N, CA, C and O atoms as a Tinker XYZ file with bonds, in Angstrom:
   224  protein
     1  N     -2.344000  -33.473000    6.960000    73     2
     2  CA    -2.187000  -32.340000    7.958000    64     1     3
     3  C     -0.762000  -32.006000    8.205000    63     2     4     5
     4  O     -0.434000  -30.826000    8.330000    81     3
     5  N      0.172000  -33.038000    8.289000    73     3     6
     6  CA     1.648000  -32.717000    8.589000    64     5     7
     7  C      2.199000  -31.822000    7.551000    63     6     8     9
     8  O      3.093000  -31.014000    7.803000    81     7
     9  N      1.583000  -31.988000    6.204000    73     7    10
    10  CA     2.206000  -31.302000    5.180000    64     9    11
    11  C      1.954000  -29.676000    5.310000    63    10    12    13
    12  O      2.763000  -28.830000    4.929000    81    11
    13  N      0.770000  -29.422000    5.877000    73    11    14
    14  CA     0.472000  -27.973000    6.190000    64    13    15
    15  C      1.317000  -27.450000    7.387000    63    14    16    17
    16  O      1.816000  -26.325000    7.352000    81    15
    17  N      1.458000  -28.239000    8.382000    73    15    18
    18  CA     2.429000  -27.792000    9.484000    64    17    19
    19  C      3.926000  -27.592000    8.937000    63    18    20    21
    20  O      4.669000  -26.700000    9.346000    81    19
    21  N      4.241000  -28.450000    8.048000    73    19    22
    22  CA     5.689000  -28.248000    7.493000    64    21    23
    23  C      5.728000  -26.956000    6.765000    63    22    24    25
    24  O      6.669000  -26.178000    6.918000    81    23
    25  N      4.703000  -26.703000    5.959000    73    23    26
    26  CA     4.627000  -25.443000    5.161000    64    25    27
    27  C      4.704000  -24.190000    6.169000    63    26    28    29
    28  O      5.505000  -23.277000    5.967000    81    27
    29  N      3.918000  -24.198000    7.150000    73    27    30
    30  CA     3.779000  -23.180000    7.996000    64    29    31
    31  C      5.188000  -22.934000    8.836000    63    30    32    33
    32  O      5.592000  -21.824000    9.181000    81    31
    33  N      5.761000  -24.020000    9.058000    73    31    34
    34  CA     7.068000  -23.859000    9.740000    64    33    35
    35  C      8.185000  -23.556000    8.996000    63    34    36    37
    36  O      9.194000  -23.099000    9.535000    81    35
    37  N      8.099000  -23.796000    7.615000    73    35    38
    38  CA     9.232000  -23.473000    6.697000    64    37    39
    39  C      9.510000  -22.030000    6.457000    63    38    40    41
    40  O     10.614000  -21.633000    6.085000    81    39
    41  N      8.461000  -21.230000    6.682000    73    39    42
    42  CA     8.557000  -19.835000    6.293000    64    41    43
    43  C      9.370000  -18.977000    7.402000    63    42    44    45
    44  O      9.636000  -19.437000    8.512000    81    43
    45  N      9.717000  -17.739000    6.994000    73    43    46
    46  CA    10.562000  -16.890000    7.823000    64    45    47
    47  C      9.467000  -15.860000    8.249000    63    46    48    49
    48  O      9.039000  -15.032000    7.445000    81    47
    49  N      9.010000  -15.939000    9.592000    73    47    50
    50  CA     8.062000  -15.085000   10.009000    64    49    51
    51  C      8.313000  -13.750000   10.092000    63    50    52    53
    52  O      7.348000  -13.000000    9.948000    81    51
    53  N      9.534000  -13.218000   10.319000    73    51    54
    54  CA     9.713000  -11.703000   10.286000    64    53    55
    55  C      9.606000  -11.155000    8.875000    63    54    56    57
    56  O      9.215000  -10.008000    8.655000    81    55
    57  N      9.962000  -11.997000    7.937000    73    55    58
    58  CA     9.695000  -11.613000    6.408000    64    57    59
    59  C      8.349000  -11.410000    6.045000    63    58    60    61
    60  O      7.920000  -10.469000    5.376000    81    59
    61  N      7.628000  -12.459000    6.580000    73    59    62
    62  CA     6.042000  -12.460000    6.374000    64    61    63
    63  C      5.478000  -11.240000    6.952000    63    62    64    65
    64  O      4.700000  -10.539000    6.305000    81    63
    65  N      5.870000  -10.938000    8.238000    73    63    66
    66  CA     5.117000   -9.828000    9.076000    64    65    67
    67  C      5.671000   -8.548000    8.273000    63    66    68    69
    68  O      4.858000   -7.653000    8.046000    81    67
    69  N      6.876000   -8.411000    7.868000    73    67    70
    70  CA     7.366000   -7.250000    7.212000    64    69    71
    71  C      6.741000   -6.987000    5.933000    63    70    72    73
    72  O      6.402000   -5.834000    5.668000    81    71
    73  N      6.555000   -7.910000    5.129000    73    71    74
    74  CA     5.812000   -7.979000    3.857000    64    73    75
    75  C      4.425000   -7.481000    4.031000    63    74    76    77
    76  O      3.948000   -6.609000    3.306000    81    75
    77  N      3.772000   -8.063000    5.026000    73    75    78
    78  CA     2.334000   -7.700000    5.153000    64    77    79
    79  C      2.208000   -6.268000    5.739000    63    78    80    81
    80  O      1.309000   -5.525000    5.346000    81    79
    81  N      3.048000   -5.905000    6.614000    73    79    82
    82  CA     3.027000   -4.569000    7.025000    64    81    83
    83  C      3.377000   -3.425000    5.937000    63    82    84    85
    84  O      2.799000   -2.339000    5.910000    81    83
    85  N      4.345000   -3.793000    5.093000    73    83    86
    86  CA     4.610000   -2.937000    3.994000    64    85    87
    87  C      3.512000   -2.737000    3.171000    63    86    88    89
    88  O      3.139000   -1.608000    2.852000    81    87
    89  N      2.876000   -3.937000    2.743000    73    87    90
    90  CA     1.667000   -4.014000    1.830000    64    89    91
    91  C      0.605000   -3.090000    2.521000    63    90    92    93
    92  O      0.036000   -2.243000    1.831000    81    91
    93  N      0.324000   -3.211000    3.809000    73    91    94
    94  CA    -0.779000   -2.491000    4.423000    64    93    95
    95  C     -0.518000   -0.931000    4.522000    63    94    96    97
    96  O     -1.396000   -0.112000    4.251000    81    95
    97  N      0.684000   -0.607000    4.909000    73    95    98
    98  CA     1.002000    0.780000    4.818000    64    97    99
    99  C      0.954000    1.459000    3.576000    63    98   100   101
   100  O      0.434000    2.569000    3.461000    81    99
   101  N      1.545000    0.753000    2.516000    73    99   102
   102  CA     1.547000    1.300000    1.235000    64   101   103
   103  C      0.061000    1.481000    0.617000    63   102   104   105
   104  O     -0.279000    2.452000   -0.059000    81   103
   105  N     -0.667000    0.521000    0.917000    73   103   106
   106  CA    -2.167000    0.740000    0.487000    64   105   107
   107  C     -2.904000    1.771000    1.186000    63   106   108   109
   108  O     -3.798000    2.381000    0.599000    81   107
   109  N     -2.541000    2.070000    2.647000    73   107   110
   110  CA    -3.268000    3.065000    3.215000    64   109   111
   111  C     -2.797000    4.458000    2.653000    63   110   112   113
   112  O     -3.587000    5.380000    2.449000    81   111
   113  N     -1.429000    4.532000    2.418000    73   111   114
   114  CA    -1.070000    5.868000    1.845000    64   113   115
   115  C     -1.621000    6.170000    0.491000    63   114   116   117
   116  O     -2.056000    7.283000    0.192000    81   115
   117  N     -1.587000    5.068000   -0.382000    73   115   118
   118  CA    -2.231000    5.328000   -1.678000    64   117   119
   119  C     -3.795000    5.540000   -1.632000    63   118   120   121
   120  O     -4.314000    6.242000   -2.501000    81   119
   121  N     -4.532000    4.976000   -0.681000    73   119   122
   122  CA    -5.846000    5.242000   -0.387000    64   121   123
   123  C     -6.160000    6.671000    0.014000    63   122   124   125
   124  O     -7.126000    7.293000   -0.429000    81   123
   125  N     -5.304000    7.139000    0.859000    73   123   126
   126  CA    -5.404000    8.550000    1.419000    64   125   127
   127  C     -5.009000    9.513000    0.342000    63   126   128   129
   128  O     -5.621000   10.580000    0.286000    81   127
   129  N     -4.038000    9.255000   -0.536000    73   127   130
   130  CA    -3.602000   10.167000   -1.625000    64   129   131
   131  C     -4.880000   10.213000   -2.581000    63   130   132   133
   132  O     -5.177000   11.275000   -3.127000    81   131
   133  N     -5.582000    9.140000   -2.766000    73   131   134
   134  CA    -6.659000    9.180000   -3.651000    64   133   135
   135  C     -7.844000    9.969000   -3.105000    63   134   136   137
   136  O     -8.521000   10.685000   -3.843000    81   135
   137  N     -8.067000    9.839000   -1.901000    73   135   138
   138  CA    -9.228000   10.421000   -1.131000    64   137   139
   139  C     -9.021000   11.948000   -1.050000    63   138   140   141
   140  O     -9.934000   12.773000   -1.102000    81   139
   141  N     -7.723000   12.217000   -0.919000    73   139   142
   142  CA    -7.368000   13.744000   -0.669000    64   141   143
   143  C     -7.020000   14.411000   -1.953000    63   142   144   145
   144  O     -6.673000   15.592000   -1.927000    81   143
   145  N     -7.085000   13.723000   -3.128000    73   143   146
   146  CA    -6.651000   14.159000   -4.353000    64   145   147
   147  C     -7.148000   15.589000   -4.724000    63   146   148   149
   148  O     -6.402000   16.474000   -5.144000    81   147
   149  N     -8.486000   15.718000   -4.525000    73   147   150
   150  CA    -9.107000   17.032000   -5.020000    64   149   151
   151  C     -8.656000   18.219000   -4.149000    63   150   152   153
   152  O     -8.461000   19.316000   -4.672000    81   151
   153  N     -8.494000   18.025000   -2.877000    73   151   154
   154  CA    -8.064000   18.985000   -1.995000    64   153   155
   155  C     -6.514000   19.363000   -2.164000    63   154   156   157
   156  O     -6.069000   20.504000   -2.040000    81   155
   157  N     -5.843000   18.334000   -2.436000    73   155   158
   158  CA    -4.351000   18.418000   -2.671000    64   157   159
   159  C     -4.173000   19.156000   -4.090000    63   158   160   161
   160  O     -3.328000   20.045000   -4.197000    81   159
   161  N     -4.900000   18.814000   -5.071000    73   159   162
   162  CA    -4.932000   19.444000   -6.357000    64   161   163
   163  C     -5.212000   20.892000   -6.306000    63   162   164   165
   164  O     -4.588000   21.683000   -7.013000    81   163
   165  N     -6.189000   21.275000   -5.437000    73   163   166
   166  CA    -6.545000   22.787000   -5.292000    64   165   167
   167  C     -5.377000   23.542000   -4.629000    63   166   168   169
   168  O     -4.927000   24.587000   -5.100000    81   167
   169  N     -4.886000   22.923000   -3.449000    73   167   170
   170  CA    -3.974000   23.494000   -2.652000    64   169   171
   171  C     -2.603000   23.636000   -3.382000    63   170   172   173
   172  O     -1.965000   24.685000   -3.286000    81   171
   173  N     -2.222000   22.740000   -4.001000    73   171   174
   174  CA    -1.022000   22.795000   -4.797000    64   173   175
   175  C     -1.050000   23.276000   -6.334000    63   174   176   177
   176  O     -0.046000   23.310000   -7.045000    81   175
   177  N     -2.367000   23.649000   -6.749000    73   175   178
   178  CA    -2.530000   24.029000   -8.069000    64   177   179
   179  C     -1.974000   23.066000   -9.191000    63   178   180   181
   180  O     -1.210000   23.400000  -10.096000    81   179
   181  N     -2.501000   21.805000   -8.964000    73   179   182
   182  CA    -1.957000   20.878000  -10.026000    64   181   183
   183  C     -2.839000   20.766000  -11.184000    63   182   184   185
   184  O     -4.054000   20.948000  -11.114000    81   183
   185  N     -2.202000   20.461000  -12.260000    73   183   186
   186  CA    -3.088000   20.282000  -13.512000    64   185   187
   187  C     -3.693000   18.884000  -13.433000    63   186   188   189
   188  O     -3.378000   18.113000  -12.526000    81   187
   189  N     -4.607000   18.548000  -14.437000    73   187   190
   190  CA    -5.166000   17.389000  -14.552000    64   189   191
   191  C     -4.166000   16.228000  -14.700000    63   190   192   193
   192  O     -4.291000   15.156000  -14.107000    81   191
   193  N     -3.218000   16.519000  -15.499000    73   191   194
   194  CA    -2.153000   15.540000  -15.673000    64   193   195
   195  C     -1.287000   15.178000  -14.493000    63   194   196   197
   196  O     -0.902000   14.030000  -14.272000    81   195
   197  N     -1.009000   16.215000  -13.759000    73   195   198
   198  CA    -0.267000   15.982000  -12.452000    64   197   199
   199  C     -1.073000   15.213000  -11.504000    63   198   200   201
   200  O     -0.574000   14.343000  -10.791000    81   199
   201  N     -2.449000   15.558000  -11.486000    73   199   202
   202  CA    -3.327000   14.902000  -10.481000    64   201   203
   203  C     -3.390000   13.539000  -10.837000    63   202   204   205
   204  O     -3.356000   12.730000   -9.910000    81   203
   205  N     -3.483000   13.085000  -12.097000    73   203   206
   206  CA    -3.551000   11.823000  -12.594000    64   205   207
   207  C     -2.297000   10.978000  -12.090000    63   206   208   209
   208  O     -2.454000    9.822000  -11.698000    81   207
   209  N     -1.053000   11.588000  -12.114000    73   207   210
   210  CA     0.143000   11.037000  -11.716000    64   209   211
   211  C      0.134000   10.847000  -10.148000    63   210   212   213
   212  O      0.689000    9.877000   -9.632000    81   211
   213  N     -0.486000   11.762000   -9.453000    73   211   214
   214  CA    -0.556000   11.650000   -7.987000    64   213   215
   215  C     -1.436000   10.409000   -7.578000    63   214   216   217
   216  O     -1.129000    9.632000   -6.675000    81   215
   217  N     -2.476000   10.327000   -8.292000    73   215   218
   218  CA    -3.484000    9.233000   -7.956000    64   217   219
   219  C     -2.900000    7.798000   -8.297000    63   218   220   221
   220  O     -2.983000    6.834000   -7.536000    81   219
   221  N     -2.357000    7.789000   -9.423000    73   219   222
   222  CA    -1.871000    6.438000   -9.973000    64   221   223
   223  C     -0.694000    5.769000   -9.271000    63   222   224
   224  O     -0.268000    4.686000   -9.675000    81   223
């Protein structure tokens, strides 16, 4: 049990929170870009190739 507590105490909490927040926001933006890809492609008149780059 003390090994687990040492592992938890040894980390840098601001880095952990910053990394988690960055991952969460990046995934949300990527998910929204994929969900809105058809309307974005029509509004911006994107080709299939450009749309694939947008979603990937």
